[in-house]
All heavy atoms as TSV, in Angstrom:
chain	resi	resn	atom	element	x	y	z
A	1	MET	N	N	89.844	69.380	20.327
A	1	MET	CA	C	89.878	69.352	21.781
A	1	MET	C	C	90.457	68.040	22.301
A	1	MET	O	O	91.252	68.045	23.220
A	1	MET	CB	C	88.449	69.576	22.305
A	1	MET	CG	C	88.369	69.584	23.798
A	1	MET	SD	S	89.194	71.021	24.488
A	1	MET	CE	C	88.727	70.883	26.161
A	2	ILE	N	N	90.033	66.920	21.696
A	2	ILE	CA	C	90.541	65.625	22.131
A	2	ILE	C	C	92.036	65.539	21.883
A	2	ILE	O	O	92.783	65.002	22.705
A	2	ILE	CB	C	89.781	64.474	21.439
A	2	ILE	CG1	C	88.335	64.455	21.918
A	2	ILE	CG2	C	90.456	63.135	21.688
A	2	ILE	CD1	C	87.456	63.468	21.210
A	3	GLU	N	N	92.502	66.080	20.756
A	3	GLU	CA	C	93.932	66.074	20.459
A	3	GLU	C	C	94.704	66.876	21.497
A	3	GLU	O	O	95.812	66.499	21.876
A	3	GLU	CB	C	94.195	66.621	19.060
A	3	GLU	CG	C	93.818	65.662	17.955
A	3	GLU	CD	C	94.149	66.198	16.585
A	3	GLU	OE1	O	95.030	67.075	16.489
A	3	GLU	OE2	O	93.529	65.740	15.626
A	4	GLU	N	N	94.138	67.988	21.971
A	4	GLU	CA	C	94.792	68.796	22.989
A	4	GLU	C	C	94.956	68.016	24.291
A	4	GLU	O	O	95.994	68.089	24.944
A	4	GLU	CB	C	94.011	70.085	23.250
A	4	GLU	CG	C	94.132	71.108	22.145
A	4	GLU	CD	C	93.363	72.376	22.473
A	4	GLU	OE1	O	93.242	72.713	23.667
A	4	GLU	OE2	O	92.887	73.013	21.531
A	5	VAL	N	N	93.938	67.276	24.673
A	5	VAL	CA	C	93.997	66.479	25.902
A	5	VAL	C	C	95.073	65.417	25.762
A	5	VAL	O	O	95.872	65.196	26.676
A	5	VAL	CB	C	92.626	65.852	26.226
A	5	VAL	CG1	C	92.739	64.874	27.378
A	5	VAL	CG2	C	91.606	66.950	26.541
A	6	ALA	N	N	95.118	64.745	24.606
A	6	ALA	CA	C	96.140	63.726	24.368
A	6	ALA	C	C	97.526	64.350	24.381
A	6	ALA	O	O	98.462	63.791	24.952
A	6	ALA	CB	C	95.882	63.016	23.047
A	7	LEU	N	N	97.666	65.505	23.776
A	7	LEU	CA	C	98.949	66.190	23.755
A	7	LEU	C	C	99.363	66.590	25.166
A	7	LEU	O	O	100.510	66.386	25.558
A	7	LEU	CB	C	98.880	67.426	22.850
A	7	LEU	CG	C	100.168	68.203	22.666
A	7	LEU	CD1	C	101.235	67.346	21.986
A	7	LEU	CD2	C	99.920	69.454	21.846
A	8	ASP	N	N	98.438	67.125	25.942
A	8	ASP	CA	C	98.742	67.497	27.318
A	8	ASP	C	C	99.169	66.274	28.124
A	8	ASP	O	O	100.091	66.344	28.927
A	8	ASP	CB	C	97.538	68.164	27.985
A	8	ASP	CG	C	97.264	69.561	27.452
A	8	ASP	OD1	O	98.161	70.137	26.799
A	8	ASP	OD2	O	96.161	70.068	27.685
A	9	HIS	N	N	98.514	65.151	27.903
A	9	HIS	CA	C	98.881	63.914	28.605
A	9	HIS	C	C	100.295	63.500	28.216
A	9	HIS	O	O	101.084	63.107	29.079
A	9	HIS	CB	C	97.886	62.801	28.265
A	9	HIS	CG	C	98.258	61.502	28.888
A	9	HIS	ND1	N	98.996	60.556	28.217
A	9	HIS	CD2	C	98.021	61.002	30.126
A	9	HIS	CE1	C	99.198	59.515	29.019
A	9	HIS	NE2	N	98.616	59.761	30.174
A	10	ASP	N	N	100.622	63.591	26.927
A	10	ASP	CA	C	101.959	63.218	26.474
A	10	ASP	C	C	103.025	64.143	27.046
A	10	ASP	O	O	104.091	63.678	27.450
A	10	ASP	CB	C	102.037	63.219	24.942
A	10	ASP	CG	C	101.267	62.065	24.325
A	10	ASP	OD1	O	100.953	61.085	25.035
A	10	ASP	OD2	O	100.970	62.145	23.113
A	11	ILE	N	N	102.739	65.424	27.114
A	11	ILE	CA	C	103.693	66.376	27.688
A	11	ILE	C	C	103.893	66.066	29.171
A	11	ILE	O	O	105.029	66.037	29.664
A	11	ILE	CB	C	103.215	67.831	27.475
A	11	ILE	CG1	C	103.311	68.189	25.987
A	11	ILE	CG2	C	104.041	68.804	28.317
A	11	ILE	CD1	C	102.647	69.499	25.626
A	12	ALA	N	N	102.809	65.815	29.872
A	12	ALA	CA	C	102.908	65.477	31.300
A	12	ALA	C	C	103.698	64.177	31.472
A	12	ALA	O	O	104.496	64.057	32.413
A	12	ALA	CB	C	101.516	65.347	31.904
A	13	ARG	N	N	103.513	63.218	30.583
A	13	ARG	CA	C	104.231	61.943	30.698
A	13	ARG	C	C	105.717	62.143	30.450
A	13	ARG	O	O	106.546	61.520	31.123
A	13	ARG	CB	C	103.650	60.918	29.714
A	13	ARG	CG	C	104.228	59.533	29.919
A	13	ARG	CD	C	103.909	59.000	31.314
A	13	ARG	NE	N	104.592	57.729	31.527
A	13	ARG	CZ	C	105.102	57.338	32.675
A	13	ARG	NH1	N	104.961	58.081	33.756
A	13	ARG	NH2	N	105.715	56.201	32.781
A	14	VAL	N	N	106.083	63.010	29.512
A	14	VAL	CA	C	107.503	63.299	29.274
A	14	VAL	C	C	108.137	63.862	30.535
A	14	VAL	O	O	109.208	63.422	30.962
A	14	VAL	CB	C	107.688	64.270	28.080
A	14	VAL	CG1	C	109.116	64.811	28.020
A	14	VAL	CG2	C	107.333	63.573	26.768
A	15	VAL	N	N	107.484	64.822	31.150
A	15	VAL	CA	C	108.005	65.431	32.376
A	15	VAL	C	C	108.107	64.376	33.481
A	15	VAL	O	O	109.120	64.292	34.181
A	15	VAL	CB	C	107.124	66.621	32.822
A	15	VAL	CG1	C	107.544	67.130	34.186
A	15	VAL	CG2	C	107.203	67.744	31.788
A	16	ASP	N	N	107.069	63.556	33.621
A	16	ASP	CA	C	107.075	62.510	34.644
A	16	ASP	C	C	108.227	61.530	34.407
A	16	ASP	O	O	108.947	61.176	35.346
A	16	ASP	CB	C	105.744	61.767	34.649
A	16	ASP	CG	C	105.708	60.671	35.688
A	16	ASP	OD1	O	105.931	60.973	36.881
A	16	ASP	OD2	O	105.469	59.507	35.313
A	17	LEU	N	N	108.422	61.122	33.182
A	17	LEU	CA	C	109.509	60.189	32.876
A	17	LEU	C	C	110.868	60.803	33.179
A	17	LEU	O	O	111.743	60.133	33.739
A	17	LEU	CB	C	109.435	59.746	31.414
A	17	LEU	CG	C	108.321	58.759	31.100
A	17	LEU	CD1	C	108.093	58.672	29.590
A	17	LEU	CD2	C	108.641	57.390	31.683
A	18	LEU	N	N	111.053	62.066	32.841
A	18	LEU	CA	C	112.331	62.724	33.142
A	18	LEU	C	C	112.577	62.793	34.645
A	18	LEU	O	O	113.708	62.575	35.111
A	18	LEU	CB	C	112.366	64.129	32.522
A	18	LEU	CG	C	112.442	64.162	30.999
A	18	LEU	CD1	C	112.278	65.594	30.495
A	18	LEU	CD2	C	113.750	63.562	30.501
A	19	GLU	N	N	111.531	63.072	35.411
A	19	GLU	CA	C	111.680	63.091	36.868
A	19	GLU	C	C	112.014	61.699	37.398
A	19	GLU	O	O	112.867	61.555	38.279
A	19	GLU	CB	C	110.400	63.622	37.522
A	19	GLU	CG	C	110.180	65.095	37.289
A	19	GLU	CD	C	108.834	65.588	37.790
A	19	GLU	OE1	O	107.932	64.769	38.058
A	19	GLU	OE2	O	108.681	66.818	37.914
A	20	GLN	N	N	111.351	60.676	36.863
A	20	GLN	CA	C	111.622	59.307	37.284
A	20	GLN	C	C	113.063	58.919	36.958
A	20	GLN	O	O	113.754	58.296	37.775
A	20	GLN	CB	C	110.658	58.330	36.594
A	20	GLN	CG	C	109.223	58.498	36.979
A	20	GLN	CD	C	108.903	57.955	38.356
A	20	GLN	OE1	O	109.704	57.275	38.976
A	20	GLN	NE2	N	107.722	58.251	38.845
A	21	ILE	N	N	113.520	59.291	35.778
A	21	ILE	CA	C	114.890	58.987	35.361
A	21	ILE	C	C	115.881	59.670	36.289
A	21	ILE	O	O	116.882	59.071	36.699
A	21	ILE	CB	C	115.108	59.376	33.887
A	21	ILE	CG1	C	114.289	58.440	32.977
A	21	ILE	CG2	C	116.595	59.350	33.520
A	21	ILE	CD1	C	114.149	58.919	31.550
A	22	ARG	N	N	115.616	60.903	36.651
A	22	ARG	CA	C	116.502	61.618	37.563
A	22	ARG	C	C	116.617	60.887	38.902
A	22	ARG	O	O	117.714	60.714	39.439
A	22	ARG	CB	C	116.017	63.055	37.787
A	22	ARG	CG	C	116.891	63.811	38.784
A	22	ARG	CD	C	116.551	65.264	38.966
A	22	ARG	NE	N	115.126	65.528	38.963
A	22	ARG	CZ	C	114.595	66.697	38.646
A	22	ARG	NH1	N	115.376	67.703	38.308
A	22	ARG	NH2	N	113.304	66.880	38.677
A	23	GLU	N	N	115.492	60.434	39.433
A	23	GLU	CA	C	115.504	59.723	40.716
A	23	GLU	C	C	116.212	58.368	40.603
A	23	GLU	O	O	116.963	57.981	41.498
A	23	GLU	CB	C	114.081	59.552	41.243
A	23	GLU	CG	C	113.409	60.865	41.624
A	23	GLU	CD	C	114.218	61.678	42.632
A	23	GLU	OE1	O	114.663	61.098	43.643
A	23	GLU	OE2	O	114.402	62.879	42.418
A	24	VAL	N	N	115.974	57.661	39.514
A	24	VAL	CA	C	116.632	56.376	39.317
A	24	VAL	C	C	118.138	56.573	39.164
A	24	VAL	O	O	118.936	55.780	39.669
A	24	VAL	CB	C	116.029	55.626	38.104
A	24	VAL	CG1	C	116.863	54.426	37.711
A	24	VAL	CG2	C	114.602	55.196	38.416
A	25	ASN	N	N	118.539	57.635	38.479
A	25	ASN	CA	C	119.971	57.922	38.339
A	25	ASN	C	C	120.629	58.133	39.698
A	25	ASN	O	O	121.772	57.721	39.913
A	25	ASN	CB	C	120.198	59.140	37.446
A	25	ASN	CG	C	120.032	58.817	35.981
A	25	ASN	OD1	O	120.121	57.664	35.563
A	25	ASN	ND2	N	119.783	59.845	35.191
A	26	LYS	N	N	119.905	58.747	40.616
A	26	LYS	CA	C	120.439	58.923	41.974
A	26	LYS	C	C	120.666	57.569	42.637
A	26	LYS	O	O	121.672	57.359	43.317
A	26	LYS	CB	C	119.482	59.766	42.821
A	26	LYS	CG	C	119.418	61.222	42.426
A	26	LYS	CD	C	118.393	61.961	43.270
A	26	LYS	CE	C	118.205	63.386	42.822
A	26	LYS	NZ	N	117.143	64.072	43.591
A	27	MET	N	N	119.724	56.655	42.437
A	27	MET	CA	C	119.858	55.333	43.026
A	27	MET	C	C	121.000	54.543	42.377
A	27	MET	O	O	121.719	53.813	43.060
A	27	MET	CB	C	118.534	54.556	42.915
A	27	MET	CG	C	117.387	55.201	43.672
A	27	MET	SD	S	117.752	55.501	45.424
A	27	MET	CE	C	117.891	53.841	46.029
A	28	ILE	N	N	121.178	54.722	41.090
A	28	ILE	CA	C	122.286	54.062	40.395
A	28	ILE	C	C	123.612	54.575	40.954
A	28	ILE	O	O	124.522	53.787	41.226
A	28	ILE	CB	C	122.194	54.295	38.872
A	28	ILE	CG1	C	120.994	53.525	38.301
A	28	ILE	CG2	C	123.493	53.877	38.176
A	28	ILE	CD1	C	120.654	53.884	36.872
A	29	ALA	N	N	123.700	55.873	41.164
A	29	ALA	CA	C	124.926	56.452	41.720
A	29	ALA	C	C	125.158	55.935	43.140
A	29	ALA	O	O	126.300	55.623	43.510
A	29	ALA	CB	C	124.839	57.980	41.708
A	30	LEU	N	N	124.098	55.835	43.909
A	30	LEU	CA	C	124.209	55.351	45.281
A	30	LEU	C	C	124.745	53.916	45.320
A	30	LEU	O	O	125.603	53.597	46.138
A	30	LEU	CB	C	122.841	55.410	45.973
A	30	LEU	CG	C	122.773	54.879	47.396
A	30	LEU	CD1	C	123.533	55.813	48.336
A	30	LEU	CD2	C	121.319	54.758	47.835
A	31	HIS	N	N	124.262	53.085	44.428
A	31	HIS	CA	C	124.663	51.680	44.416
A	31	HIS	C	C	125.888	51.429	43.547
A	31	HIS	O	O	126.354	50.291	43.462
A	31	HIS	CB	C	123.500	50.802	43.956
A	31	HIS	CG	C	122.385	50.769	44.944
A	31	HIS	ND1	N	122.482	50.121	46.156
A	31	HIS	CD2	C	121.151	51.342	44.923
A	31	HIS	CE1	C	121.360	50.285	46.825
A	31	HIS	NE2	N	120.541	51.019	46.102
A	32	GLY	N	N	126.409	52.476	42.934
A	32	GLY	CA	C	127.572	52.316	42.068
A	32	GLY	C	C	128.897	52.524	42.770
A	32	GLY	O	O	129.949	52.230	42.219
A	33	GLY	N	N	128.866	53.009	43.989
A	33	GLY	CA	C	130.097	53.258	44.739
A	33	GLY	C	C	130.697	51.979	45.289
A	33	GLY	O	O	130.194	50.871	45.071
A	34	ASN	N	N	131.765	52.135	46.018
A	34	ASN	CA	C	132.449	50.987	46.606
A	34	ASN	C	C	131.567	50.201	47.564
A	34	ASN	O	O	131.722	48.990	47.714
A	34	ASN	CB	C	133.721	51.445	47.339
A	34	ASN	CG	C	134.763	51.967	46.386
A	34	ASN	OD1	O	134.782	51.594	45.225
A	34	ASN	ND2	N	135.627	52.834	46.877
A	35	ASP	N	N	130.653	50.876	48.242
A	35	ASP	CA	C	129.762	50.211	49.195
A	35	ASP	C	C	128.466	49.745	48.543
A	35	ASP	O	O	127.592	49.202	49.216
A	35	ASP	CB	C	129.428	51.151	50.353
A	35	ASP	CG	C	130.659	51.506	51.178
A	35	ASP	OD1	O	131.589	50.681	51.207
A	35	ASP	OD2	O	130.670	52.587	51.779
A	36	GLY	N	N	128.339	49.981	47.246
A	36	GLY	CA	C	127.100	49.648	46.555
A	36	GLY	C	C	126.927	48.158	46.327
A	36	GLY	O	O	127.861	47.363	46.461
A	37	ILE	N	N	125.716	47.806	45.992
A	37	ILE	CA	C	125.375	46.414	45.707
A	37	ILE	C	C	125.170	46.304	44.194
A	37	ILE	O	O	124.202	46.872	43.656
A	37	ILE	CB	C	124.107	45.992	46.472
A	37	ILE	CG1	C	124.344	46.155	47.977
A	37	ILE	CG2	C	123.707	44.567	46.111
A	37	ILE	CD1	C	123.102	46.003	48.809
A	38	PRO	N	N	126.077	45.600	43.489
A	38	PRO	CA	C	126.003	45.544	42.025
A	38	PRO	C	C	124.661	45.055	41.482
A	38	PRO	O	O	124.176	45.582	40.478
A	38	PRO	CB	C	127.134	44.587	41.650
A	38	PRO	CG	C	128.102	44.682	42.781
A	38	PRO	CD	C	127.249	44.906	44.003
A	39	SER	N	N	124.040	44.084	42.134
A	39	SER	CA	C	122.760	43.575	41.627
A	39	SER	C	C	121.668	44.638	41.704
A	39	SER	O	O	120.820	44.737	40.813
A	39	SER	CB	C	122.336	42.315	42.371
A	39	SER	OG	O	122.115	42.597	43.744
A	40	GLN	N	N	121.688	45.451	42.752
A	40	GLN	CA	C	120.701	46.527	42.859
A	40	GLN	C	C	120.971	47.601	41.814
A	40	GLN	O	O	120.040	48.157	41.234
A	40	GLN	CB	C	120.696	47.113	44.263
A	40	GLN	CG	C	120.047	46.187	45.270
A	40	GLN	CD	C	119.935	46.807	46.646
A	40	GLN	OE1	O	120.655	47.739	46.993
A	40	GLN	NE2	N	119.029	46.277	47.449
A	41	LYS	N	N	122.247	47.875	41.570
A	41	LYS	CA	C	122.583	48.857	40.539
A	41	LYS	C	C	122.041	48.400	39.186
A	41	LYS	O	O	121.439	49.180	38.454
A	41	LYS	CB	C	124.093	49.060	40.466
A	41	LYS	CG	C	124.495	50.071	39.413
A	41	LYS	CD	C	125.990	50.230	39.308
A	41	LYS	CE	C	126.313	51.197	38.183
A	41	LYS	NZ	N	127.699	51.135	37.783
A	42	ARG	N	N	122.227	47.118	38.877
A	42	ARG	CA	C	121.723	46.586	37.602
A	42	ARG	C	C	120.196	46.685	37.530
A	42	ARG	O	O	119.636	46.983	36.469
A	42	ARG	CB	C	122.172	45.142	37.404
A	42	ARG	CG	C	123.626	45.034	36.952
A	42	ARG	CD	C	123.984	43.624	36.527
A	42	ARG	NE	N	123.793	42.629	37.581
A	42	ARG	CZ	C	124.673	42.358	38.539
A	42	ARG	NH1	N	125.813	43.011	38.581
A	42	ARG	NH2	N	124.411	41.433	39.453
A	43	GLN	N	N	119.524	46.434	38.648
A	43	GLN	CA	C	118.068	46.542	38.661
A	43	GLN	C	C	117.629	47.972	38.341
A	43	GLN	O	O	116.689	48.179	37.565
A	43	GLN	CB	C	117.507	46.109	40.006
A	43	GLN	CG	C	117.575	44.619	40.239
A	43	GLN	CD	C	117.099	44.222	41.628
A	43	GLN	OE1	O	117.053	45.044	42.543
A	43	GLN	NE2	N	116.743	42.952	41.779
A	44	TYR	N	N	118.298	48.940	38.946
A	44	TYR	CA	C	117.952	50.341	38.669
A	44	TYR	C	C	118.302	50.717	37.231
A	44	TYR	O	O	117.579	51.490	36.597
A	44	TYR	CB	C	118.630	51.279	39.667
A	44	TYR	CG	C	117.954	51.268	41.022
A	44	TYR	CD1	C	118.598	50.770	42.143
A	44	TYR	CD2	C	116.657	51.751	41.173
A	44	TYR	CE1	C	117.984	50.748	43.391
A	44	TYR	CE2	C	116.024	51.733	42.407
A	44	TYR	CZ	C	116.691	51.227	43.505
A	44	TYR	OH	O	116.056	51.206	44.727
A	45	GLU	N	N	119.381	50.181	36.703
A	45	GLU	CA	C	119.726	50.445	35.304
A	45	GLU	C	C	118.655	49.874	34.375
A	45	GLU	O	O	118.304	50.506	33.373
A	45	GLU	CB	C	121.098	49.863	34.976
A	45	GLU	CG	C	122.225	50.628	35.617
A	45	GLU	CD	C	123.579	49.939	35.497
A	45	GLU	OE1	O	123.633	48.709	35.297
A	45	GLU	OE2	O	124.592	50.660	35.617
A	46	ASP	N	N	118.120	48.707	34.711
A	46	ASP	CA	C	117.033	48.128	33.917
A	46	ASP	C	C	115.785	48.999	33.978
A	46	ASP	O	O	115.115	49.206	32.966
A	46	ASP	CB	C	116.706	46.713	34.397
A	46	ASP	CG	C	117.787	45.701	34.055
A	46	ASP	OD1	O	118.631	45.983	33.170
A	46	ASP	OD2	O	117.802	44.623	34.690
A	47	ILE	N	N	115.482	49.513	35.161
A	47	ILE	CA	C	114.331	50.410	35.313
A	47	ILE	C	C	114.538	51.657	34.458
A	47	ILE	O	O	113.636	52.091	33.742
A	47	ILE	CB	C	114.115	50.783	36.793
A	47	ILE	CG1	C	113.655	49.554	37.580
A	47	ILE	CG2	C	113.107	51.933	36.936
A	47	ILE	CD1	C	113.696	49.728	39.090
A	48	ARG	N	N	115.749	52.227	34.527
A	48	ARG	CA	C	116.042	53.426	33.723
A	48	ARG	C	C	115.889	53.122	32.237
A	48	ARG	O	O	115.321	53.924	31.493
A	48	ARG	CB	C	117.447	53.937	34.018
A	48	ARG	CG	C	117.773	55.199	33.199
A	48	ARG	CD	C	119.156	55.716	33.428
A	48	ARG	NE	N	120.128	54.678	33.080
A	48	ARG	CZ	C	121.389	54.691	33.458
A	48	ARG	NH1	N	121.845	55.675	34.211
A	48	ARG	NH2	N	122.204	53.737	33.105
A	49	ASP	N	N	116.370	51.958	31.802
A	49	ASP	CA	C	116.252	51.592	30.387
A	49	ASP	C	C	114.792	51.508	29.960
A	49	ASP	O	O	114.440	51.925	28.844
A	49	ASP	CB	C	116.963	50.267	30.118
A	49	ASP	CG	C	118.478	50.391	30.192
A	49	ASP	OD1	O	119.007	51.523	30.171
A	49	ASP	OD2	O	119.138	49.330	30.279
A	50	ARG	N	N	113.925	51.003	30.838
A	50	ARG	CA	C	112.488	50.945	30.511
A	50	ARG	C	C	111.901	52.351	30.419
A	50	ARG	O	O	111.102	52.643	29.514
A	50	ARG	CB	C	111.742	50.096	31.528
A	50	ARG	CG	C	112.020	48.614	31.376
A	50	ARG	CD	C	111.045	47.765	32.169
A	50	ARG	NE	N	111.066	48.038	33.595
A	50	ARG	CZ	C	111.747	47.319	34.492
A	50	ARG	NH1	N	112.452	46.295	34.106
A	50	ARG	NH2	N	111.699	47.635	35.761
A	51	PHE	N	N	112.282	53.224	31.356
A	51	PHE	CA	C	111.811	54.610	31.288
A	51	PHE	C	C	112.292	55.285	30.006
A	51	PHE	O	O	111.549	56.020	29.355
A	51	PHE	CB	C	112.296	55.423	32.496
A	51	PHE	CG	C	111.569	55.125	33.789
A	51	PHE	CD1	C	112.255	55.184	34.994
A	51	PHE	CD2	C	110.229	54.827	33.820
A	51	PHE	CE1	C	111.608	54.932	36.192
A	51	PHE	CE2	C	109.563	54.565	35.010
A	51	PHE	CZ	C	110.265	54.614	36.200
A	52	LEU	N	N	113.545	55.055	29.644
A	52	LEU	CA	C	114.092	55.652	28.426
A	52	LEU	C	C	113.378	55.143	27.183
A	52	LEU	O	O	113.116	55.915	26.246
A	52	LEU	CB	C	115.597	55.397	28.326
A	52	LEU	CG	C	116.464	56.157	29.327
A	52	LEU	CD1	C	117.907	55.667	29.269
A	52	LEU	CD2	C	116.398	57.654	29.071
A	53	ALA	N	N	113.046	53.865	27.157
A	53	ALA	CA	C	112.321	53.305	26.012
A	53	ALA	C	C	110.934	53.947	25.898
A	53	ALA	O	O	110.498	54.302	24.790
A	53	ALA	CB	C	112.201	51.792	26.153
A	54	GLU	N	N	110.270	54.113	27.033
A	54	GLU	CA	C	108.957	54.758	27.003
A	54	GLU	C	C	109.075	56.220	26.592
A	54	GLU	O	O	108.265	56.721	25.809
A	54	GLU	CB	C	108.262	54.645	28.357
A	54	GLU	CG	C	106.854	55.212	28.316
A	54	GLU	CD	C	106.089	55.091	29.619
A	54	GLU	OE1	O	106.565	54.410	30.551
A	54	GLU	OE2	O	105.004	55.693	29.699
A	55	LEU	N	N	110.096	56.903	27.100
A	55	LEU	CA	C	110.316	58.298	26.723
A	55	LEU	C	C	110.531	58.411	25.218
A	55	LEU	O	O	109.971	59.299	24.566
A	55	LEU	CB	C	111.522	58.870	27.484
A	55	LEU	CG	C	111.902	60.311	27.193
A	55	LEU	CD1	C	110.764	61.269	27.511
A	55	LEU	CD2	C	113.156	60.693	27.974
A	56	LYS	N	N	111.313	57.513	24.672
A	56	LYS	CA	C	111.561	57.509	23.224
A	56	LYS	C	C	110.250	57.336	22.464
A	56	LYS	O	O	110.003	58.037	21.481
A	56	LYS	CB	C	112.541	56.390	22.882
A	56	LYS	CG	C	112.922	56.337	21.441
A	56	LYS	CD	C	113.948	55.241	21.201
A	56	LYS	CE	C	114.329	55.174	19.733
A	56	LYS	NZ	N	115.345	54.155	19.481
A	57	ASP	N	N	109.381	56.434	22.932
A	57	ASP	CA	C	108.088	56.214	22.284
A	57	ASP	C	C	107.198	57.452	22.352
A	57	ASP	O	O	106.562	57.826	21.371
A	57	ASP	CB	C	107.360	55.027	22.922
A	57	ASP	CG	C	108.002	53.693	22.589
A	57	ASP	OD1	O	108.803	53.619	21.631
A	57	ASP	OD2	O	107.700	52.711	23.303
A	58	VAL	N	N	107.149	58.076	23.519
A	58	VAL	CA	C	106.311	59.272	23.669
A	58	VAL	C	C	106.835	60.400	22.787
A	58	VAL	O	O	106.059	61.090	22.112
A	58	VAL	CB	C	106.229	59.715	25.145
A	58	VAL	CG1	C	105.448	61.028	25.273
A	58	VAL	CG2	C	105.580	58.646	26.005
A	59	LEU	N	N	108.149	60.580	22.763
A	59	LEU	CA	C	108.727	61.637	21.933
A	59	LEU	C	C	108.502	61.385	20.448
A	59	LEU	O	O	108.378	62.336	19.669
A	59	LEU	CB	C	110.218	61.786	22.236
A	59	LEU	CG	C	110.565	62.388	23.597
A	59	LEU	CD1	C	112.071	62.347	23.828
A	59	LEU	CD2	C	110.032	63.802	23.731
A	60	ALA	N	N	108.418	60.128	20.050
A	60	ALA	CA	C	108.144	59.810	18.642
A	60	ALA	C	C	106.793	60.381	18.221
A	60	ALA	O	O	106.610	60.755	17.058
A	60	ALA	CB	C	108.194	58.304	18.422
A	61	GLY	N	N	105.861	60.489	19.165
A	61	GLY	CA	C	104.569	61.102	18.882
A	61	GLY	C	C	104.670	62.590	18.574
A	61	GLY	O	O	103.752	63.171	18.007
A	62	PHE	N	N	105.789	63.194	18.929
A	62	PHE	CA	C	106.062	64.595	18.621
A	62	PHE	C	C	106.965	64.712	17.387
A	62	PHE	O	O	107.516	65.780	17.128
A	62	PHE	CB	C	106.761	65.282	19.804
A	62	PHE	CG	C	105.890	65.456	21.013
A	62	PHE	CD1	C	105.912	64.515	22.033
A	62	PHE	CD2	C	105.053	66.548	21.132
A	62	PHE	CE1	C	105.124	64.667	23.164
A	62	PHE	CE2	C	104.255	66.711	22.256
A	62	PHE	CZ	C	104.288	65.765	23.272
A	63	ASP	N	N	107.154	63.604	16.682
A	63	ASP	CA	C	108.075	63.526	15.537
A	63	ASP	C	C	109.499	63.860	15.960
A	63	ASP	O	O	110.244	64.522	15.236
A	63	ASP	CB	C	107.626	64.443	14.393
A	63	ASP	CG	C	106.343	63.950	13.746
A	63	ASP	OD1	O	106.156	62.722	13.677
A	63	ASP	OD2	O	105.533	64.795	13.320
A	64	VAL	N	N	109.873	63.401	17.139
A	64	VAL	CA	C	111.234	63.557	17.658
A	64	VAL	C	C	111.819	62.165	17.801
A	64	VAL	O	O	111.281	61.330	18.526
A	64	VAL	CB	C	111.236	64.273	19.037
A	64	VAL	CG1	C	112.635	64.315	19.615
A	64	VAL	CG2	C	110.652	65.668	18.905
A	65	ASN	N	N	112.902	61.909	17.081
A	65	ASN	CA	C	113.566	60.625	17.168
A	65	ASN	C	C	114.855	60.802	17.962
A	65	ASN	O	O	115.673	61.650	17.644
A	65	ASN	CB	C	113.882	60.087	15.765
A	65	ASN	CG	C	112.626	59.796	14.986
A	65	ASN	OD1	O	111.721	59.164	15.498
A	65	ASN	ND2	N	112.551	60.282	13.753
A	66	VAL	N	N	114.991	59.997	19.002
A	66	VAL	CA	C	116.169	60.085	19.866
A	66	VAL	C	C	116.758	58.699	20.038
A	66	VAL	O	O	116.091	57.685	19.870
A	66	VAL	CB	C	115.823	60.679	21.254
A	66	VAL	CG1	C	115.338	62.103	21.149
A	66	VAL	CG2	C	114.801	59.821	21.972
A	67	SER	N	N	118.034	58.681	20.376
A	67	SER	CA	C	118.674	57.426	20.767
A	67	SER	C	C	119.487	57.725	22.011
A	67	SER	O	O	120.033	58.810	22.175
A	67	SER	CB	C	119.551	56.870	19.657
A	67	SER	OG	O	120.603	57.754	19.362
A	68	PHE	N	N	119.523	56.750	22.890
A	68	PHE	CA	C	120.220	56.906	24.146
A	68	PHE	C	C	121.371	55.910	24.193
A	68	PHE	O	O	121.180	54.732	23.935
A	68	PHE	CB	C	119.280	56.658	25.341
A	68	PHE	CG	C	118.076	57.553	25.331
A	68	PHE	CD1	C	116.826	57.061	24.972
A	68	PHE	CD2	C	118.188	58.881	25.684
A	68	PHE	CE1	C	115.716	57.873	24.965
A	68	PHE	CE2	C	117.079	59.709	25.670
A	68	PHE	CZ	C	115.837	59.208	25.324
A	69	GLY	N	N	122.554	56.392	24.533
A	69	GLY	CA	C	123.701	55.527	24.678
A	69	GLY	C	C	124.000	55.292	26.136
A	69	GLY	O	O	123.515	56.005	27.014
A	70	LYS	N	N	124.769	54.282	26.374
A	70	LYS	CA	C	125.194	53.985	27.747
A	70	LYS	C	C	126.237	54.999	28.181
A	70	LYS	O	O	127.152	55.338	27.430
A	70	LYS	CB	C	125.768	52.579	27.854
A	70	LYS	CG	C	124.792	51.486	27.532
A	70	LYS	CD	C	123.800	51.308	28.649
A	70	LYS	CE	C	122.880	50.149	28.343
A	70	LYS	NZ	N	121.889	49.940	29.333
A	71	LYS	N	N	126.120	55.455	29.414
A	71	LYS	CA	C	127.083	56.382	30.002
A	71	LYS	C	C	128.329	55.595	30.391
A	71	LYS	O	O	128.234	54.512	30.959
A	71	LYS	CB	C	126.461	57.051	31.234
A	71	LYS	CG	C	127.290	58.146	31.828
A	71	LYS	CD	C	126.538	58.792	32.977
A	71	LYS	CE	C	127.366	59.848	33.642
A	71	LYS	NZ	N	126.647	60.454	34.766
A	72	ALA	N	N	129.476	56.130	30.059
A	72	ALA	CA	C	130.735	55.458	30.420
A	72	ALA	C	C	130.872	55.393	31.924
A	72	ALA	O	O	130.544	56.329	32.643
A	72	ALA	CB	C	131.912	56.197	29.809
A	73	ALA	N	N	131.373	54.269	32.395
A	73	ALA	CA	C	131.531	54.073	33.839
A	73	ALA	C	C	132.725	54.822	34.372
A	73	ALA	O	O	133.632	55.191	33.751
A	73	ALA	CB	C	131.663	52.592	34.155
């Protein structure tokens, strides 16, 4: 039973992280245009990198190993 609760928490965290990444990606796109502010874009990219690192850690608990590359500009 305890393992099920932990697993449910991990599944919920994966979904939450994916939603957070989606929202941060929108902000990166917003600040990546000609009118964007490069320093804010970098801040959002750092936030996304932290979310991706946490996602990688959570997925490792499912015996899933992933690597994320930088998207070409």
